C-alpha atoms as one frame of an Amber mdcrd trajectory, in Angstrom:
protein
  -0.375  -1.663  47.340   0.992  -4.364  49.644  -1.426  -3.303  52.370  -4.373
  -3.670  50.013  -3.254  -7.119  48.899  -2.704  -8.129  52.496  -6.248  -7.221
  53.477  -7.805  -9.107  50.570  -7.837 -12.555  52.266  -9.394 -10.983  55.368
 -12.149  -9.393  53.257 -12.695 -12.693  51.476 -13.010 -14.513  54.808 -15.497
 -11.908  56.045 -17.558 -12.313  52.871 -17.540 -16.102  53.206 -18.593 -15.898
  56.846 -21.456 -13.577  55.906 -22.587 -16.026  53.215 -22.429 -18.937  55.641
 -24.519 -17.015  58.179 -27.021 -16.146  55.438 -27.209 -19.817  54.432 -27.812
 -20.927  58.026 -30.602 -18.360  58.350 -32.071 -19.549  55.047 -31.942 -23.175
  56.210 -33.528 -22.416  59.606 -36.240 -20.325  57.978 -37.233 -23.142  55.630
 -37.311 -25.611  58.509 -39.359 -23.270  60.712 -41.883 -22.699  57.914 -42.222
 -26.455  57.393 -42.859 -26.893  61.108 -45.458 -24.116  61.253 -47.086 -25.401
  58.075 -47.510 -28.892  59.497 -45.437 -30.664  56.822 -42.035 -31.035  58.508
 -40.679 -34.557  58.084 -37.483 -35.503  59.909 -36.193 -37.985  62.458 -36.724
 -35.595  65.383 -40.484 -36.014  64.884 -42.047 -39.442  65.193 -44.103 -40.826
  62.341 -47.224 -40.703  64.519 -46.751 -37.016  65.254 -46.086 -36.245  61.589
 -49.230 -38.064  60.479 -51.390 -36.361  63.109 -50.223 -32.880  62.116 -50.349
 -33.708  58.402 -53.904 -35.019  58.588 -54.851 -31.892  60.544 -53.795 -29.778
  57.556 -55.851 -31.997  55.243 -58.845 -32.005  57.607 -58.830 -28.195  57.860
 -58.344 -27.316  54.174 -60.268 -30.038  52.321 -63.716 -29.164  53.790 -63.314
 -25.565  52.576 -62.925 -26.918  49.024 -66.220 -28.785  49.508 -67.938 -25.676
  50.909 -66.725 -23.641  47.936 -67.899 -26.273  45.470 -71.290 -26.285  47.178
 -71.374 -22.483  46.861 -70.594 -22.791  43.150 -73.510 -25.179  42.597 -75.909
 -22.508  43.872 -74.524 -19.857  41.480 -74.147 -21.815  38.251 -75.525 -18.960
  36.142 -72.863 -16.474  37.238 -69.737 -17.205  35.167 -67.652 -14.546  36.913
 -68.470 -15.981  40.336 -67.725 -19.529  39.138 -64.315 -18.422  37.881 -63.559
 -16.763  41.225 -64.651 -19.861  43.164 -62.530 -22.081  40.948 -59.454 -20.036
  41.795 -60.114 -20.322  45.512 -60.802 -24.073  45.317 -57.438 -24.621  43.610
 -55.712 -22.527  46.274 -57.309 -24.349  49.209 -56.564 -27.737  47.664 -52.816
 -27.032  47.414 -52.011 -27.627  51.138 -54.078 -30.836  51.015 -52.050 -32.229
  48.129 -48.717 -31.087  49.561 -49.396 -32.598  52.979 -50.573 -35.873  51.421
 -47.467 -36.136  49.213 -45.134 -35.463  52.128 -46.858 -38.046  54.322 -46.759
 -40.690  51.604 -43.090 -40.015  50.776 -41.974 -39.405  54.367 -39.102 -41.935
  54.401 -37.841 -40.849  51.000 -38.001 -37.196  52.048 -35.911 -37.870  55.146
 -33.362 -39.831  53.094 -33.161 -37.014  50.533 -32.620 -34.431  53.252 -29.859
 -36.358  55.011 -28.019 -37.265  51.801 -28.010 -33.718  50.442 -27.040 -32.299
  53.824 -23.958 -34.531  54.011 -22.882 -33.764  50.431 -23.423 -30.032  50.714
 -21.793 -29.624  54.136 -18.691 -31.384  52.789 -18.407 -28.907  49.908 -19.254
 -25.980  52.169 -16.373 -26.846  54.484 -13.930 -27.060  51.552 -14.928 -23.961
  49.557 -17.732 -21.773  50.971 -17.436 -19.200  48.201 -18.203 -21.694  45.421
 -20.806 -23.640  47.410 -22.772 -20.479  48.214 -22.288 -18.639  44.923 -25.973
 -18.895  43.943 -27.461 -18.467  47.423 -29.229 -15.159  46.727 -30.820 -16.537
  43.561 -32.722 -19.012  45.763 -33.155 -17.088  49.009 -34.643 -13.887  47.569
 -37.404 -15.469  45.409 -38.417 -17.602  48.385 -38.826 -14.509  50.565 -40.687
 -12.665  47.799 -43.085 -15.594  47.404 -43.869 -15.528  51.109 -44.547 -11.776
  51.023 -46.820 -12.012  47.971 -48.793 -14.905  49.485 -49.182 -13.136  52.807
 -50.295  -9.892  51.198 -52.787 -11.700  48.941 -54.407 -13.445  51.918 -54.445
 -10.193  53.904 -56.458  -8.529  51.151 -59.049 -11.287  51.582 -59.081 -11.306
  55.391 -58.647  -7.647  56.323 -61.802  -6.179  54.681 -64.109  -8.562  56.547
 -62.199  -8.057  59.799 -62.280  -4.258  59.458 -66.003  -4.402  58.680 -66.700
  -6.461  61.829 -64.640  -4.161  64.047 -66.263  -1.065  62.578 -69.785  -2.363
  63.161 -68.954  -3.359  66.733 -67.358   0.012  67.554 -70.193   2.041  66.012
 -72.804  -0.365  67.407 -74.416  -0.723  64.004 -77.852  -2.350  63.968 -78.689
  -4.641  62.349 -75.186  -6.053  62.047 -74.231  -7.891  58.899 -70.905  -9.659
  59.038 -69.212 -11.707  56.346 -66.563 -14.397  56.267 -63.173 -13.844  54.569
 -63.842 -16.512  51.904 -66.916 -17.611  50.032 -68.564 -20.796  51.328 -71.930
 -22.572  51.432 -72.171 -24.655  54.612 -74.624 -27.556  55.081 -75.879 -25.701
  58.153 -77.053 -22.141  58.749 -74.515 -19.539  59.868 -76.133 -16.267  60.953
 -74.380 -13.176  59.610 -75.355 -11.000  62.584 -72.675 -12.529  64.799 -72.852
 -15.093  67.532 -70.638 -17.956  68.655 -71.214 -20.066  65.514 -70.221 -17.214
  63.181 -67.021 -16.444  65.084 -66.188 -20.152  65.140 -66.444 -20.258  61.345
 -64.428 -17.062  61.103 -61.679 -18.654  63.207 -61.817 -21.693  60.917 -61.225
 -19.463  57.885 -58.290 -17.789  59.626 -56.703 -21.186  60.332 -57.179 -22.225
  56.703 -55.631 -18.915  55.572 -52.651 -19.653  57.859 -52.067 -23.027  56.202
 -52.353 -21.477  52.750 -49.625 -18.949  53.504 -47.277 -21.156  55.511 -47.741
 -24.633  54.009 -47.615 -23.603  50.359 -44.573 -21.368  50.844 -42.741 -23.932
  52.974 -43.150 -26.693  50.373 -42.176 -24.366  47.513 -39.227 -23.141  49.555
 -38.079 -26.673  50.370 -38.027 -27.559  46.670 -35.830 -24.526  46.066 -33.614
 -25.399  49.032 -32.932 -28.895  47.698 -32.425 -27.556  44.170 -29.897 -25.100
  45.592 -27.967 -27.871  47.325 -27.924 -30.134  44.253 -26.837 -27.381  41.866
 -24.253 -26.008  44.314 -22.585 -29.401  44.813 -22.476 -29.895  41.031 -20.914
 -26.436  40.581 -18.354 -27.137  43.296 -17.320 -30.389  41.600 -17.018 -28.577
  38.252 -14.669 -26.008  39.798 -12.540 -28.838  41.199 -12.256 -30.419  37.756
 -11.154 -27.131  36.233  -8.638 -26.211  38.970  -6.928 -29.576  39.445  -3.270
 -29.500  40.559  -1.486 -32.799  40.022  -2.300 -35.925  38.056  -2.491 -38.064
  41.195  -4.752 -35.596  42.953  -6.919 -35.289  39.867  -7.426 -39.044  39.591
  -8.528 -39.335  43.211 -10.717 -36.258  42.918 -12.353 -37.498  39.709 -13.296
 -40.798  41.323 -14.904 -38.901  44.208 -16.799 -36.607  41.821 -18.171 -39.531
  39.805 -19.387 -41.199  42.981 -20.971 -37.970  44.220 -22.610 -37.421  40.840
 -24.284 -40.812  41.188 -25.605 -39.795  44.609 -26.884 -36.483  43.241 -28.616
 -38.320  40.409 -30.419 -40.466  42.973 -31.316 -37.331  44.961 -32.771 -35.650
  41.883 -34.842 -38.762  41.188 -36.178 -38.682  44.753 -36.883 -34.953  44.444
 -38.798 -35.591  41.234 -40.737 -38.481  42.764 -41.795 -36.473  45.835 -42.764
 -33.289  44.000 -44.152 -34.685  40.731 -47.846 -34.390  41.677 -47.236 -30.952
  43.203 -45.565 -29.775  40.000 -48.337 -31.264  37.843 -50.886 -29.363  39.911
 -48.776 -26.255  39.381 -48.734 -26.803  35.621 -52.457 -27.428  35.300 -53.774
 -25.016  37.896 -51.551 -21.952  37.584 -52.269 -21.501  33.883 -56.013 -21.731
  34.581 -55.731 -19.471  37.642 -53.845 -16.803  35.723 -56.486 -17.066  33.010
 -59.303 -16.859  35.594 -57.770 -13.817  37.288 -57.284 -11.969  34.007 -60.855
 -12.812  32.984 -62.226 -11.689  36.348 -60.305  -8.418  36.140 -61.474  -7.802
  32.562 -65.106  -8.381  33.520 -64.917  -6.048  36.513 -63.234  -3.335  34.458
 -65.806  -3.775  31.711 -68.969  -3.714  33.817 -68.176  -2.519  37.348 -65.199
  -0.229  37.074 -66.779   2.487  39.211 -67.620   0.029  42.012 -64.245  -1.665
  42.305 -62.278  -0.841  45.444 -58.557  -0.310  45.837 -58.434  -3.470  47.948
 -59.759  -5.552  45.061 -57.290  -3.934  42.660 -54.325  -4.730  44.905 -55.743
  -8.214  45.507 -55.743  -8.909  41.760 -52.248  -7.523  41.312 -50.718  -9.503
  44.175 -52.545 -12.738  43.278 -51.484 -12.669  39.619 -47.941 -11.682  40.645
 -47.905 -14.561  43.137 -48.925 -17.154  40.532 -46.386 -15.845  38.027 -43.646
 -15.767  40.670 -44.485 -19.252  41.940 -44.331 -20.688  38.429 -41.103 -18.849
  37.667 -39.500 -20.053  40.907 -40.030 -23.717  40.056 -38.843 -23.126  36.490
 -35.752 -21.277  37.733 -34.884 -23.934  40.317 -35.160 -26.748  37.779 -33.106
 -24.751  35.286 -30.297 -24.296  37.833 -30.048 -28.071  38.327 -29.982 -28.822
  34.586 -27.442 -26.073  33.869 -25.118 -27.213  36.685 -25.345 -30.812  35.450
 -24.416 -29.768  31.918 -21.430 -27.792  33.182 -20.251 -30.759  35.249 -20.267
 -33.082  32.219 -18.427 -30.429  30.198 -15.898 -30.077  33.012 -15.103 -33.791
  32.787 -14.982 -33.743  28.985 -12.500 -30.863  28.772 -10.314 -32.135  31.619
  -7.230 -34.345  31.277  -8.981 -37.493  32.395  -7.661 -39.661  29.473  -4.115
 -39.124  30.771  -4.981 -39.737  34.431  -4.184 -42.868  36.425  -7.608 -44.496
  36.334  -8.395 -48.168  36.064 -10.722 -49.400  33.324 -13.769 -49.602  35.597
 -13.441 -45.955  36.642 -12.836 -44.933  33.031 -16.009 -46.741  32.043 -17.933
 -44.847  34.748 -16.467 -41.560  33.512 -17.579 -42.275  29.941 -21.044 -43.307
  31.109 -21.343 -40.091  33.147 -20.400 -37.939  30.148 -22.864 -39.784  27.912
 -25.772 -39.334  30.309 -28.337 -36.641  29.705 -28.170 -33.659  32.075 -30.073
 -34.051  35.319 -33.587 -32.773  34.669 -36.572 -32.585  37.005 -39.675 -33.799
  35.182 -43.341 -33.827  36.134 -44.760 -37.350  35.670 -42.224 -37.835  32.839
 -44.277 -35.389  30.755 -42.529 -32.030  30.888 -39.222 -30.686  32.150 -39.118
 -28.113  34.931 -37.213 -25.244  33.332 -37.677 -21.738  31.977 -39.456 -23.100
  28.904 -42.145 -24.476  31.217 -42.797 -20.960  32.492 -43.320 -19.526  29.024
 -45.581 -22.457  28.108 -47.780 -21.841  31.154 -48.122 -18.135  30.340 -48.997
 -18.910  26.714 -51.529 -21.514  27.827 -53.097 -19.050  30.253 -53.607 -16.494
  27.501 -55.118 -19.161  25.225 -57.555 -20.147  27.989 -58.434 -16.479  28.517
 -59.375 -15.861  24.898 -61.380 -19.098  24.860 -63.216 -18.150  28.054 -63.875
 -14.663  26.725 -65.381 -16.013  23.508 -67.598 -18.431  25.471 -68.784 -15.598
  27.685 -69.642 -13.420  24.661 -71.595 -16.264  23.045 -73.703 -16.770  26.172
C-alpha cells in the first residue's frame, strides 16, 4: 500500500507533463494554421507583411464569390442550382471576412494574445492540472473541424481531378474537363484543356486551400482564447476554495479580483474582434444547413438513381461541418460563461467578509460579485452559448419548410 501511495505523485507529474506537452502542441498547431491561412497577427510579423498576406487572401477568395454570383444570374430559373451556389458563395466569403476583421483589429488581437498568454502561463506554472483540465474539450473539436472541412473540400476537388487524370491517361478525345467549383468568368475558359484552363484550376485549388486553412485557423483561435480565459477563471476558483490562511487568502483574493478585471477586458476584446464573424455564422449557417437539406431532399426526390457516393458523402460531411462549427462556437462561449459564474460563486461562498481587506478592495469584491457572468455576444444581439446552437438548428428547419413550400408553389 505504501508503494502505491509513493508512486502516486510520480504518476501525477507524468500526467501533468503529458498535458503540458499536449497544450504546447495545440498552441503550435493553432499558430501554424494561422500562418498558413494568411491571418497570423503578432509582433514577429511586421504590419506591412501582415497586410500584404491578408489582402492576398481577400484578393483570391472575393473574386470567386463574384464568379459564383455571375453564374447564378445565368441560372435564375433553377432553384436547386441557386441554393447550391448560395452555399458556396457563403463559404468563399468566410475567409474574406475573417482576414478583413483580423487586419482591422490587428493591434487589439496582438494585445489580447499577449495578455492571455501572460495570465495563462502564470496559472500553468502554479497548477498545471487545474489549468489544463478542459484541454481535450477544446483540442478535439478543433481537430475534428479541420478534418471535416478538409474532407468536404476533397469531395469537391477530387472528382474533377480524377476525371482530368483519367482522360489524359486514356487519351480521350474530345476531352471535356471541369473545374472543382462552379463559376462564370467574364472571359472564355475552354474545357478541353490548355494553359488558361489549368491556370483557373490552380486558382480554385488555392481558394480551396484558404477555405480549409483560414476558416479552421480563425475558428481554432477563438477556441484557444476561450480555453485560456475559462481555464484562468477555473484556476482562480480553485484557489478561492482551497485557501489556507486568512493572510494568504486576502492577498490571493486581491490578485484574483485584479486578474478578473483583466479577463473581462480580454473577453470584451475577443467579442469585438469576432463579432462580425459570429454574426456571419449565425446568419449563414442556419441558411446553409437549410440549403443543404433542401438540396439533398430534391436530389433524393427526383434524381436518386443518378446520385453518386461522392455526392452523398459530400452532403454528409458538409452538413456535419456546419453543425460542428456552430456547436464549437456555442460550446466555447458556454465554457467562458460557466467559468465566470463559478468564479463569482467561489467568492460569494468564501470567507472574504472576515478577511483583512481594506474598504476599497471590499468594494471591488462586491462589484465583482454583482456583475453579470462574462458572456460573449454577437453585436450585442445574442449570447454565444448552447442555446444559440439550438436556435440556429430550429431556424434552419423553419427556413427549409418555407423553401420547400415556395418550391411546391412554383
